[in-house]
C-alpha positions in Angstrom: 93.5 140.9 101.5 93.5 144.6 101.0 90.5 145.3 103.2 91.4 147.6 106.4 91.4 145.6 109.4 92.3 145.4 113.0 95.2 143.5 114.3 95.0 141.3 117.5 98.4 139.7 119.1 98.1 137.2 121.9 97.0 134.0 122.8 95.2 135.7 125.9 91.5 135.0 127.0 91.6 138.9 126.5 92.9 138.6 122.9 90.0 136.2 122.0 87.4 138.2 123.4 88.5 141.9 121.7 88.9 139.2 118.7 85.3 138.4 118.7 83.8 141.4 119.7 85.4 143.2 116.8 84.3 140.4 114.8 80.7 140.7 115.5 80.6 144.2 114.8 81.4 143.2 111.4 85.0 144.5 111.5 88.0 142.9 109.4 90.7 141.2 112.3 93.4 139.4 111.5 94.6 137.9 115.2 98.0 136.2 115.5 98.9 134.7 118.9 102.9 134.8 118.7 104.2 135.6 115.9 108.1 135.5 114.7 109.5 138.8 113.1 108.9 137.6 109.6 104.9 136.8 110.4 104.5 139.7 112.5 105.6 142.2 109.4 103.6 139.9 106.7 100.8 140.6 108.8 100.8 144.7 109.4 102.2 145.4 105.6 99.7 143.2 103.6 97.0 145.5 104.5 95.9 148.8 106.0 95.6 149.1 109.9 92.7 150.3 111.2 94.7 149.6 115.0 96.9 147.5 116.4 95.9 144.9 119.9 98.6 143.9 121.7 97.2 141.4 124.5 99.8 139.0 125.8 100.4 137.6 129.4 104.2 137.8 129.0 105.5 141.6 129.4 108.8 141.1 128.2 107.3 139.9 125.0 104.6 142.4 125.0 107.0 145.3 124.8 109.1 143.4 121.9 105.6 143.4 120.1 104.9 146.8 120.6 108.3 148.0 119.5 108.3 146.1 116.2 104.9 147.2 115.3 105.3 150.7 115.8 108.5 150.6 113.9 106.5 148.7 110.9 103.3 150.9 111.3 104.2 154.4 113.4 101.2 155.9 112.6 98.5 153.0 113.8 96.6 153.4 117.0 98.2 150.7 119.3 96.9 149.2 122.6 99.0 147.1 124.8 98.0 145.3 128.3 100.6 145.0 130.5 100.8 144.0 134.2 104.2 145.7 135.7 104.0 149.5 135.7 107.7 150.3 135.6 107.7 148.2 132.1 104.4 149.8 131.0 105.9 153.3 132.1 108.8 152.7 130.2 107.1 151.7 127.1 104.2 154.9 127.1 107.7 157.2 127.4 109.4 155.3 124.3 105.8 155.3 122.6 104.3 158.5 123.0 101.1 157.3 120.6 100.7 153.9 122.2 97.9 153.5 124.8 99.7 151.2 127.5 97.5 150.4 130.0 97.3 147.3 132.9 94.3 144.5 133.7 95.0 145.2 137.3 94.9 148.8 137.1 91.5 148.9 135.2 90.1 146.1 137.9 91.5 147.4 140.8 88.4 150.0 141.5 85.9 147.7 140.7 87.5 145.3 143.3 88.2 147.8 145.9 83.8 148.8 146.1 82.6 145.5 147.5 85.3 145.4 149.2 83.7 148.2 151.4 80.5 148.4 151.2 77.4 145.9 149.6 75.9 147.5 146.4 78.9 149.7 145.8 80.1 148.3 141.8 83.5 150.1 142.2 85.5 153.4 143.9 87.4 156.2 142.3 89.2 159.3 143.2 88.2 162.9 142.3 91.0 164.8 143.2 91.8 163.8 147.0 87.9 162.8 147.5 87.1 158.8 146.8 83.7 158.9 145.2 81.8 155.1 145.1 79.7 154.1 142.0 76.5 152.4 142.6 73.9 150.8 140.4 70.7 152.9 140.2 68.4 150.6 138.3 70.1 150.3 134.7 71.9 153.7 135.3 75.1 154.1 137.2 75.7 156.9 140.1 78.6 158.8 141.2 78.1 159.8 144.5 80.8 161.0 147.5 81.7 158.2 150.0 83.0 158.8 153.4 85.5 156.5 154.9 86.1 156.8 158.9 89.7 157.3 160.0 90.4 155.8 163.3 93.2 157.2 165.7 96.4 155.9 165.4 96.7 155.5 169.3 93.3 153.4 169.4 95.5 150.8 166.8 97.9 150.0 170.1 96.0 147.8 171.9 94.8 145.9 169.4 98.4 145.2 168.1 100.0 144.8 171.3 96.7 141.7 171.8 97.7 140.4 168.6 102.0 140.1 169.2 100.3 137.4 171.9 98.4 135.6 169.2 101.1 136.0 165.8 100.3 133.5 163.1 104.0 132.6 162.4 106.0 129.8 164.3 109.1 131.8 164.7 107.2 134.9 166.3 105.5 132.5 169.0 108.8 131.2 169.5 110.5 134.4 170.5 107.7 135.5 172.5 107.6 132.7 174.2 110.8 132.6 175.2 110.8 136.2 175.9 108.1 136.0 178.5 109.9 133.1 180.2 112.8 134.9 181.0 110.6 137.6 182.1 108.8 135.1 184.3 111.8 133.6 186.0 113.3 137.6 186.7 109.7 138.7 188.3 109.4 135.5 189.9 112.4 135.5 191.6 112.5 139.3 192.2 109.0 138.6 194.0 110.2 135.4 196.2 113.3 137.0 197.2 111.2 140.3 198.3 108.4 138.7 199.7 109.8 135.3 201.1 113.3 136.4 202.0 112.9 139.8 203.3 115.6 141.4 201.0 115.2 144.8 199.6 113.9 145.9 196.4 117.7 146.7 194.8 119.4 143.9 196.4 116.9 141.1 195.2 116.9 142.3 191.5 120.3 141.9 191.3 120.2 138.4 192.6 117.4 137.5 190.2 119.2 139.0 187.1 122.1 136.8 188.2 119.4 133.4 188.2 118.6 134.7 184.4 121.9 135.1 183.2 122.6 131.5 184.7 125.2 133.1 187.2 123.3 131.8 190.5 122.1 133.4 193.3 125.9 134.4 195.9 126.1 131.5 198.1 127.1 133.5 201.0 123.9 135.9 200.8 121.0 133.5 201.3 121.8 130.1 203.0 118.1 128.4 202.0 118.3 125.3 200.6 114.7 125.7 198.8 115.8 129.0 197.4 118.2 127.3 195.9 116.8 124.4 194.3 114.2 126.9 193.1 117.2 129.3 191.7 118.7 125.9 189.9 115.6 125.2 188.5 115.0 128.6 187.2 118.3 128.9 185.5 117.7 125.7 184.1 114.5 127.1 182.9 116.6 130.2 181.5 118.7 128.1 179.4 115.7 126.8 177.4 114.2 129.9 177.2 117.0 132.1 176.0 117.7 129.1 173.4 114.0 129.5 171.9 114.3 133.8 171.9 117.4 133.5 170.2 115.8 131.3 167.8 112.8 134.0 167.2 115.3 136.6 166.9 117.2 134.8 164.3 114.5 133.5 162.6 112.9 137.3 162.4 116.5 138.6 160.9 116.7 135.6 158.2 113.1 135.3 157.2 110.9 137.0 154.6 110.2 139.3 157.3 106.5 140.4 156.1 105.3 141.5 159.1 106.3 143.7 161.8 105.3 143.1 166.0 104.0 146.6 165.9 103.7 149.6 163.8 102.5 149.9 160.2 103.6 146.2 159.1 101.4 144.5 162.1 99.0 142.5 161.5 95.2 144.2 161.9 93.0 142.5 164.1 89.5 143.9 163.4 87.5 145.9 160.1 90.2 144.3 157.7 90.1 143.4 154.3 92.3 139.9 153.7 94.0 140.0 149.9 94.6 135.9 149.0 97.2 136.3 146.0 99.8 139.3 146.0 100.5 139.4 141.9 100.1 142.4 140.1 95.9 142.6 140.8 96.4 141.3 144.6 99.0 144.5 145.0 97.6 147.2 143.3 94.2 146.2 145.8 96.1 146.3 148.9 97.7 149.8 147.9 94.0 151.2 147.4 92.8 149.7 150.1 95.7 151.0 152.1 95.7 154.7 150.5 91.2 154.7 151.7 92.7 154.3 154.9 91.3 150.6 155.4 93.8 147.9 156.9 94.7 145.2 154.7 96.5 142.1 155.3 97.9 140.1 152.1 98.4 135.9 151.9 100.4 134.5 149.2 101.5 130.7 148.7 104.3 131.3 146.8 107.8 132.1 148.8 109.9 133.4 145.5 106.9 135.4 144.2 108.9 138.6 142.7 105.8 141.3 143.9 106.8 140.0 148.1 110.0 142.8 147.3 107.2 145.4 146.5 105.1 144.0 149.4 108.1 144.5 151.8 108.7 148.1 150.5 105.3 148.8 150.6 104.7 148.1 154.2 101.7 146.0 153.4 101.6 143.2 156.3 101.6 139.9 154.4 102.2 135.7 155.5 103.0 133.0 153.6 100.5 130.1 153.4 97.4 129.0 151.3 94.1 131.4 151.4 92.1 127.9 151.6 93.7 126.8 155.0 91.0 127.0 157.8 93.6 127.3 160.8 95.6 130.4 158.0 92.4 132.2 158.1 91.5 132.0 161.8 94.8 133.2 163.0 94.3 136.3 160.6 91.1 136.9 162.6 88.8 136.1 159.5 85.6 136.3 162.5 86.6 139.8 162.7 87.5 140.9 159.1 85.3 143.3 156.7 86.1 141.2 153.7 87.7 138.7 152.3 89.4 139.3 148.3 90.4 136.1 146.5 92.0 137.5 143.8 95.1 135.0 142.2 95.9 134.4 139.0 94.0 130.8 138.8 89.8 130.9 139.0 89.5 127.8 140.7 91.8 128.4 143.3 89.7 131.4 144.1 86.6 129.4 144.3 88.3 127.2 146.8 89.5 130.3 149.3 85.8 131.1 148.9 84.4 128.4 149.8 86.9 127.9 152.7 86.0 131.4 154.1 82.3 131.3 154.0 82.8 127.7 155.7 85.0 129.6 158.8 82.6 132.8 158.7 79.5 132.6 157.2 78.0 135.7 155.9 82.1 137.2 155.3 81.5 139.6 152.3 83.6 138.0 149.5 85.0 139.7 146.4 86.4 137.1 143.7 88.4 137.6 140.3 87.5 135.3 137.6 87.6 135.7 133.9 89.7 132.9 132.2 86.7 130.1 132.9 83.6 131.4 131.6 81.7 129.5 133.2 83.4 130.6 136.9 82.8 134.4 135.7 79.6 133.9 135.0 78.1 136.3 138.4 74.7 134.8 138.9 76.2 131.2 138.9 78.6 132.1 142.2 76.3 134.5 143.8 76.4 132.3 147.2 80.0 133.0 146.9 80.3 136.5 146.8 80.8 139.4 144.2 82.4 138.2 141.2 84.5 140.8 139.5 85.4 139.6 135.8 88.8 141.0 135.0 89.2 139.6 131.7 85.6 141.3 130.5 87.0 144.8 131.9 90.2 144.5 130.2 88.8 143.3 126.8 86.1 146.2 126.7 88.5 149.1 127.6 90.8 147.6 124.6 87.6 147.5 122.1 86.6 150.8 123.2 90.1 152.4 122.6 90.3 150.5 119.0 86.9 151.9 117.9 88.3 155.3 118.6 86.7 155.7 122.1 88.4 157.5 125.0 87.6 155.8 127.7 89.1 156.9 131.2 88.6 153.4 132.9 85.8 151.1 133.5 83.5 150.0 135.8 82.1 146.4 136.0 78.1 146.9 136.6 75.2 144.3 137.1 75.1 142.6 133.4 77.7 144.2 131.9 80.8 146.3 131.8 80.6 150.1 131.7 83.0 153.0 130.1 83.9 155.3 132.2 83.4 158.7 130.0 85.5 161.5 130.5 82.9 164.0 131.2 81.7 161.8 133.6 79.1 159.8 132.9 78.9 156.1 131.9 78.1 153.9 128.8 77.4 150.4 128.8 79.1 148.2 126.7 78.7 144.4 126.1 81.7 142.1 125.1 81.7 139.2 123.2 82.5 135.7 124.8 85.6 134.0 123.6 83.7 131.5 121.7 83.6 133.5 118.4 87.1 133.6 117.7 88.4 131.4 115.6 91.8 132.2 114.9 93.7 131.1 118.3 92.6 127.8 120.4 92.4 128.8 124.2 95.0 128.1 126.4 94.8 124.5 128.7 96.1 125.5 132.0 93.4 128.1 132.9 95.5 131.1 134.7 95.8 134.3 134.3 98.5 136.7 135.1 99.3 137.7 138.3 
């Protein structure tokens, strides 16, 4: 084979769709899934290379292929998709001519839009001002949007009320023990002041003795009724103290994804619930927070590597399954502005959306899709909410870069993905289905990168 061709490396749906789209446009494509060093060198040296696309789920493997391909063909245009921003930044530093992009970064603007308002396709930034992208017939229009930012003091009543309705067992035990101890202290003080006629300071001293299980002074009160009440109160205090201690230990040793008050406290109204805290979910939470929208994340894997970043960014999150009705109720789904199901499995996202719709009919729903084309078809899921095909967004951007275009981003339109051009305009760019790629068989697990 001596005809110039594109080289696509990867067994992902994005790779298959890029291969299909290039072939549909009449280009020669050499598509290999996970080549060893000999096959990679033979493929790149067998014919002139128009461009290289490395589209894998494993960021480390993608990094290795990119470095090897750059060594073999240093002047060939190359596009690499990498989810992890740290790895992507390092690769871009090593290979300045390589276009390194993240599917999560490409998709986040199209996910944020419908989370904010119905009919909003995407949200972008122009300096420090967010701008919304809407569809006006077949044309996309970019307009400024205004986001109201509530005063911080207005959130405190909701946070204080939310403390009493905490979602996790450890916090509820801590609060129950603390409130029980406080109730014994106030109750004993009131008994002594009202029933026994003691002074306020003296009564407080005696109440503290009861709470600390030291007991009231025997020579101070001769009432047998009060002695019985104080004895029962001391026994109850032992239980309350144990509960309070258990709650404190749980918060100290647990994952501590939320706080009782402050920035990491769970929002109670007007928030967006983001189910799935992988790279896509994490970036969605960050973008919504930058827009002043309160968010709460849900992750079912307690060992997920992105939970560390969630804690560092101060994003409130809970561990659990997004399709759990009780969990959704505790997270205030009835008062939420929207729910975004952006997990790595399309089928899980559909299940979460069905559960949320069952709990709160009419809730604005946003789904991530892409691996299963029947699920990614927006029209088939219209009753469930807005579907964003992350695979189509990524494949469209990669295809445009390989063909020599210079888009600054992609936007999910009504029918096809649109390229955001540097001059401020938009260009619709249809993408082929993965069925047109005869080179690599589809994966059977149907799972996207997180």
